Steps between C-alpha positions, in 0.01 A plus 500: 500500500490363147165369374346363181159651430220254428272773363506869409537730801436874456806721540725196541512279192341247270450125526829304500712808579785465743461787749685628805270610787531573869475197725178605671317574175595163357447293815181668623318589178627355171569141604190444722267647233654272238636787290862379521733219601853498634766515230703196596759351262262223389210745453723720280590197283134408458419862414775515237373180336140626499607829344690317223197288417270802504723726287356385165137535615581838652627627164159439341320671789726808470432520124125488565534773764693718253225456239239598755713801598507622138123459475450693823730775372264563209199515731354836605302494822287792616335455837193714558441633849266747662668834552430775748632853494807540281653165415450326836330161490218380719679204653816371333635270229701196613670203339167311521331761279786481250484119502126514425556745213770275350271197540227688309753557220556124474818438701478329835748629757465450873505817704784378722732521197410867437685771694396864485768735638351672803230235540181692423413759237286790617515738199431482129794483262750265341672240715724199468485165678743210513358163397698187582424231243794282602791531740712622206230696312372821659310749283445873553134539409368852428133576564279801549238592758228717347193674633174312461236700318235571761166620362420847627189522714239753397448775748173447676258785460311578818139394469233739607332374809132431466290739702404359838133410521304754688304360788138584474293607796295183481802276569593686817 
C-alpha cells in the first residue's frame, strides 16, 4: 500500500514522504490516526506542487540547521552523575538529561530529536549521540558523563555513654 505521510512517523519516514507499507499497518493504524493518506494520482500531483512551492523555504531552513550543527559541534557537554563502585552510575543518563544539558548551554533541542545508541547510559565515559536538526541534517554529538564530586562524610566517633543514674534507696 502506498501512502503519503502527513507527519513524521518514527522508523518510517518524514512528513510528505511517499512510503510503501503493508496493507494492515496503513489501513488500521496510519490512516485512522491521521498520520497518512492514500497516495492516489491526484494526491501525488498535489504533493508534487506543494514540494515545489516549499523548496525555496526549505533551503533556508536547511542552512539554519547546518549553522546550528556547526555551533553544536564546538560545544563540549559534561554531564555529572552520582557514581557508585567503579564507574557505575546510580540510575542512568537518557536523551532527556542530554537535552537538559544542551538547553543549559543555550541551544534548545527537544529530546525526541536526540538518539543515544543503546538508549540509556549506565557508566561514566565518553559517548556520542545523534541529533536530528532537520530531515537532511543529522549531527553526531560527542559528550562525556563524569562522576559528581560527592563530599566525603566524616567518620562518626562513638560517643561515650553517660553513666546511668544510680537509684537511691529513698526512691525505691
